[in-house]
N, C-alpha and C positions, 0 to 999 in steps of 0.2 A: 288778692290774698292767697288763693290756692297756688298760683304760679310761683309766688315767692316761697311758700312753704315747700312746694315740690322741689324747687332748686336747692333749698337748704337740706332736705332729707336725701335727695338723690345723690348729692355729693358725698355722702357717707356710705352708701350701699356698696358692698363688696361682692355679694352673691345675689342673683335674681333667678328664681326658679319658676318658670312659666310652663312647666310640664303638664301634660294631660288636661289642658284647659279647653280643648276643642277649637283652638285657634287655627285660622286659615291665613291666607296671604294678606287679607285686609288688616287683620290685627297685627301681624308682623310688620307690615308696612308702616302702621302707626307707631309701633314700638321703635322701629328704626329711626324715626324722626327724633325721638328723645334719647335714644341710646347713647349718643356721645355726651349727653349731660351727666351721665353716671360716671363721674371722673375717677372713682376708685373701683369700679366694677371689674372684678377679676374673673368671675364665673357666670356664664349665662346658660341656663338649662331650658331647652325648648323641645325636649323629647315627647313623643306620643301625641303630637298635634296633627293638623292637616295642612301643614306648610308645603306649598308647591314651588314651582319655578319662580313666580313673581315674588314670593316671600324671600326666597333664597337670594334673588338679585338685590332686594332691598337690604338684606343683612350684609351681603358682600359689598355694597356701595358705601356702607358706613364703617366697615372694619378698620380702615386706616385712621379714622378719627376716634377709635376706641382704644387708646394707647395702653391702658392698664389691663385690658381683657386678655386673659391667659388661657381660658377654657371655654369652648363653645360646643355644646352637646345637642345634636339634632336627630338622633336615632328615632325611627318609627314615624316619620312624616311621609310626605308624598313627593319628595324632591327627586327629580329624574337625574339621569347620569350627567347630562350637559350642565344642568344647574349645580349639581354637586361638584363638578369639575371647576366651575366658575367660583364657587365658594372656597374650594381648596386653593385655587390660584390667588384669590383675594386674601385669604388667611396668610399664605406664605409671602405674598407681596407686601403685606403689612408688617413683615418681619416678626411674625409670631412663631412660637415653638410648635413644630409639627405635632408633637405629642398632646397638645391641648385641643386639637381639632378632632371632634368625634361625630362623623356623619353616620356611620353604622348602617345597618339594614333599614331600608325604606319600605313603606307600604305601597303596593302597586296602585291602590285606590285610596282616596282619603278615608280616614277612619270616621265613623259616625257614632262611636261610643266612647265613654270616658271611664277610666278606672274609678271604681266606687270611692276609694279613699281620697280622690282628688275632685269629686264632683261638685263640691260646694265651697271651693276656695278660690281666692284671687292669687295672682303671682305672689310667691313667698320671697321676701327679701331679707337679707342679713348683712350687717355691716358693723361698723364700729359701735359697740354697745348693743347690737342686734336690734333691728327695727322690723318686727313682724307686722304684716298688714292684716287688717281685720277680715274675717270671713264674710262673704256676701254671695248672693246668687250669681250664676255664671255671667249673664249679660243683661244689659238694661232692658232689652225687649222682653225678657223673661220675668221682670219684676212686677209684682202685683202692686196696687196702690199702697197698701200698708207696708209692704217691703220697701218700696221706693221711699216712702216717708221716713222709715226707720234708717235706711241708708243715708239719706240726706241729713237726718238729725245727727248721725254718727260723724258725718263729714263736717258739719258745722261745729260739733263739739271738738273735733280734732283741730280745726282751724283756730278755735278759741284758745285751746291749750297752747298751740304754737305761738299765737299772738301774746299770750300771757308770759310764756317762757322768754320770748324775745324782748318784751318790755322789761322784765326783771333783769335779764342779762344786760340790756342797755343801761338801765339804772345803776347796776352794779359796776359796770365799766366806767360810767360817768363819775361815780363816787370815787373809784380807785384813781381815775385820772385827776380828779380834784385834789385828792390827798397827796398825789405825787407831784402835783404842780404842773400838769400838762395843759 
């Protein structure tokens, strides 16, 4: 169920803001696996994290499959010069507009602090009709028992709403098809 709901929602997201989430290479490598599934994604914000060379390589490897991506922002990470050059070459090699690539200044050492206003949020997404993601603690290993239960309850409620909406949509389409004689 989650996979199906993810695919439905991801296809509509146009902007994904994962700034100041304390993400490192591992999180960005995971993101790069699903990034091509965001078929309408135009803008990806990853500023102020702890992304290094391995994360940069992961992003660079999927850029050709992210056809709608027009803006990539990576300022304030720990991407070294060679990884930055690799990203730049991958961006241009994917025939993307130079003005949409924002590597900016990088931190010599990974940051270990988060900006206060971003300390309790997940990536923020916006797309057709705006699909904000619910707030939750930073990482699963930081969740207490009650927090984890609350998060799982919200996830189950979300999945139930998606199932209900899809069932209603299917019933409506079947009714229309029946009336049209399809």
